[in-house]
N, C-alpha and C positions, 0 to 999 in steps of 0.2 A: 504494500500500500504506500502511496505517495504521502509522506508525513507533512503536517503543517509546517514543520521546520524546513524541510526541503523545498516546499512550495514558497515559503517566505524567502529563502535564499535564491530561488529562481526568479521571482517577480520583482524583487527590490533588495539591493545589497548596499551595505556600507563597507568600505575598505579604506584603511589608512585615513580615516576621518572624512572621506569624501563620499558624497551620495552617488551611487551608481545605480540609476533607475533602469535596470534591464527591461522592466515592464512597469512603468508608472501607471497610475490609475487610468488616465485617458487612453494610453496605449492598450491597456487590457480591455476597456470598454469597446474600443475600435475593433480589436481582434474578435470580440464577441458579436459584432454586427450592430452595436448600439453606441455610436460615437458620441463623444461629449459635444454639446452645443453651448455650454458655458462651463468654465473651470476657474474657480476663485480660491486663492490661498495667499496668506501673508507669511507662510512658513516655508513653502518649498514649491518646486516645479511639479506639476501634475502630468507632464509629458516628459519622456526621457530626453528629448532633444530641445526642450524649451529653455531659452536663455534670455527671454525678453523681460519686460517689467512685471513684477509681482504686485506692487502697490506703490502709492505715492504718499509721502508725508508732507504736511504743511506746518511750518514753524509759526510761532506767534507773530512774527513780523510779516507773514504772508508769503515768504519764500518757500518753494517746494523742492522736493528731491524724490526721484524715482528709485525704488529699491529693486535690485535685480538679484538673481541667484548666483551663487558661487558653488560649482559642483552640485547644483540642484537644490541648495539650501539658501534661504534668504540671507543676504549680507547685512545682518543687523549691526555690524560694526560701523558701517557707513551711516546708518540711522543714528546710532549713539553719538557719533562725532558731530553730525549735523544738528542734532537736537540738544547737545550739551549746553547748559546754561539757559535754556529756554524750555518751552513746552511745544509739543507736536501733536497733531491729530492725523488720522488716516483719511485723506481726502479722496482717493480713488483706490478701489480694489480692481485690478485689471483682470480681464478675461483672457485666459491662456489659450482658448480654443481657436483663436483667429477670427471669430465672428464679431468681435468688437463689443461684446456684451458686458461692458465695464459697469461697475457699481459706484454710484456717487450718492451724495446726500439725498435722502428721500424728501420729495416735496410735500406740501400740505395735502391732506386727504380728507375724505368725507367725515372721518372721525374727529376732525377738528384741526386747528392750526398746530404745527409743531412748535417746539420751544425755542427754536433758533430764529435768526433774522429772516424776514420775509415769509414766515410761516413754515419754513423747512425744518426738518429734524436737526439734531445735533450730530456732529461727527465723533467717532470713537477716539479716545486717547490712544496715541501710538505706543505708549509704554506701559499700559496698565495690565497687560496679560503676558508677561515673559514666561516662556517655557524653553525646553531644550529638545533638540533632535540628536540622536545617537549619543546622548549623554554629555556632549561637549559643545554643541553648537547652539548658542542662544538665539531664539527667534521670538517674534511677538504675534499673539493672536489679536482678534478684533473683539475688544471688550465692550459689550453693549450694555450701557447703563440705561435706565429709564429715560426715554427721550431721544435716544440714538437710533438712527435708521438709515439704511441704504436701499437704493432702488434703481431699476432701469425699466422705464415704461415703453421703450422702443426696441426691445430685444429682438434679435434675428435668429430664426431657426428653432425656437422653442416650441413645445407642443401647444396646439390650439384645439379647441373643441374636444372631441373624444379621442384625440390622438394619444398614442402611448408615450410614456416618458419614464425615466428613472432619476432618482436623486440620492446622493449620499452626502453626509457632512460629518466631520470630526469636531466634537464639541467638548466643553468643560462640563462634566457631569455634576459638579458641585456648585455651579453658578447658575441659578434659576430662581424664578418666583412664580406667583400665581397670577401675574398680570397678563394681559393680552397684547401682543402675542409674539413670542420669540420664534419666528419662522425663517426658513430658507427655501425658496422655490418659486413656483409658478403662481402668478397673481393677476389681478385686473390691471389693465393698461391705463385707467383713468384715476387711479388711487381712491376709488370709491367702491362701496359694497354694491355689487350688481346682482346679488342673489346666490342661492344655493348652487353649488357645482361649478362656480366660476373660478375656483382656485384649486390647486393641488400642490401643497407645500408641506415640508417637514416642520413639525412643531416639537419643542422640548420645554418642559416645565411641569408645574403641578397645579395649574388652574383646574377647577372642578365645576365650572359653570356648564360645560357641555359634556363631552365624553370623558371617561376616566378609565384607568386600568386598575391593577391590583395594588393594594396598600395605599399609601399616601403620596406616591409619586417621588421624584419626577417621572414622567412617562414620555416615550416617543409616540407621537400621534400624527395624524394628518389633518391639516387645516384645509377644508374643502369649501370654505365660506359658509357663514351662518352656522358653524359648528366645527368643533374639533372631534375627530373620530379615532377610537382605539380599536375598532373592529366594525362588524356590520351593524351592531346595535348602536342607537344614538347615545346611550348612556354608558353604563359600566360594561367593560369586557375584561374579565378576570385573567385572561391569557396574556394580556399586555402587562408586563411586570414593572414594578418600580425599579429604577436604575440606580446603582450605587458605585459606578466606575468613575474614577477621576477623569479619564479620557474616554469618550463615548463615540462609537461609530453608529450613526443613525441612518437608516435606509428606508426610503419610500419609493414605491413604483406602482404605476397604474396603466391599465389598458381597458378597452371596452368591457364594462361590467365586471372587472376583476382588478384587485389591487392588493398590495402586501406591505406590511411593516416588518422590518428586520432590524436587528441591533446586536451590539457586542462591545467588548472591552477593546479599545483601540491599541492596547499594549500587549495583548496576549489572546490566544484562542481564536475561535471561529465565530461566525454570525449565527444567531438563532432567529427563527421565524416566529413572530408574535401574532401575526394575522395574515392569512391569505385566503381570499374569497371574493364574494360578490360585493357590490357597492351597497351603501345604506339606501333606504327608501328615499326617493327624491333626488338621487345622485347618479342616475343612469338614464340618458347619457350625460357625460361631463360636458361642461361649457368653458373649458380653460381658455384664458385670453393671452397668456404667453409673456407677461411682464415678469421680472425677477425681483424678489425682495429679500432682504436680510435684516433680521432683528425686529420686524414689525409685522402687523397684520395687513391684509389686502386693502383695507380702508385707512391705513396709516395709524391704526391703534398702536401706541408706542409705550405702553406701561410695563412691558416685560424687560427682563434682563437675561443675559447669557453671554457666552464666549464662543466664537467661531474661529477655527483654525484652517480648515480647508473643506471644499465641497464642490460637487459638479452636478450638472443636469445633462441628461442624455436624450437623444432621439431614439425612440423605440423602447421596448420593455426588456431590460437586461435579465439574463438567466441567473439563477442562484449561483451557478458555477462561476460566472463572470464576477459577481459580487464577492464571492468567497476569495477569488484571486485578488481583488482589490483590497479586501480586508487583510490578506496576508502581506500585501505591500505596505499597508498602513502600519501593521505590527512591526515590519522591518525598519520603519522610520524611527522607532524607539522614542516616542514622545515621553517626556518625563518632566518633573517639576524642579529638578536640580541638575547641575552639571557635574 
C-alpha cells in the first residue's frame, strides 16, 4: 500500500530548507481534471512553477511592496524590512492561477457600510498571524478581525449557476467566533443577498443561528446564502464534528444536487468526509454568481473572525483522491507555530 508518508514525499518535499513542490496543490488539481481558477496564499506558491506575486503590503505612509516566493515560500524577510518601524496591512492577495482573480478590500454590501473609509471593509494587519513552514521559514497569514474583508466581484472562470466547483482552505482552527461570516469562496457579484442558493463558500466558526454540527463547534460548513449548512438538514447534522486542530484543512465541493464537506489536520493525517449527499431543500439547482470573498458573508456581513493561510477554487468537482493528494502536500509544508 502507498503510505501517507510516501505520498507526502511524492507530492511536496522540503530539502535543505527549500520548498520543492513536485506537485503543489494546483498542479494536483490540474492533473485530476479540475484546474484551479483562483489560488490565494500569503504563505507559499500553490503551483510548483509559480514565482510571481503572492500578496502586497501597504505601509502606513501609503507605500506598497509586493511579496514574492523564494523557493516556493513567501519572502517574509522582505516584508519585515519594509514594515520595520511602521505598520503594514495586506492590500492585495494575488491570484496565482493566471486569471487575475486578485482579492482586494471588500466594498460596502447590503448588510451595511463597512468600517473603513468610503464604506469599504478594513484590510488585515500584515503581521498579526506569523507562522512557520518547514519549521524554519516564517510567513504570515491573513488575520481577519471583525470588520476585515476581501472580495472580487468580477472574477473570471469561477462556477456560475449549477456548475461544479471545489474549494479548499488552510485555516487557524483556534481563531473563530460566532459572528457572520468567516467565508472563503463563491458569492454574489453585487455584494448583496440575492437569495437562497446564490452562494457556495466554505465557512469556519461556531455560529449557531442556522446549521450546526456536533458539540459546540467550531465547524466546517457551507454558506449557500440564507443559511449555513452542515449537511442536508437545515439545522443540526451530528456527523459534522467540532474541530480542534491548530491548522485546519477545510474542503467544500459541489455539483448538481450533490455536495460534500471534508476536513482534517493540516499537519498530519488524511481528510475525513463529514457530509456527502444531496442538497438541502430549496438549494437545487444552485444559482452561484461567481464572485470571490474572504472573511465575510455574501452581503458583506463582517462580524466574524478567522485566519486564512492558503486556499483555491477549482473548475469542476474534484475527486476525493485528488483532494487527498492535496492534503498530503499541505502536510508536507509543515505548518507550525514556532521555528
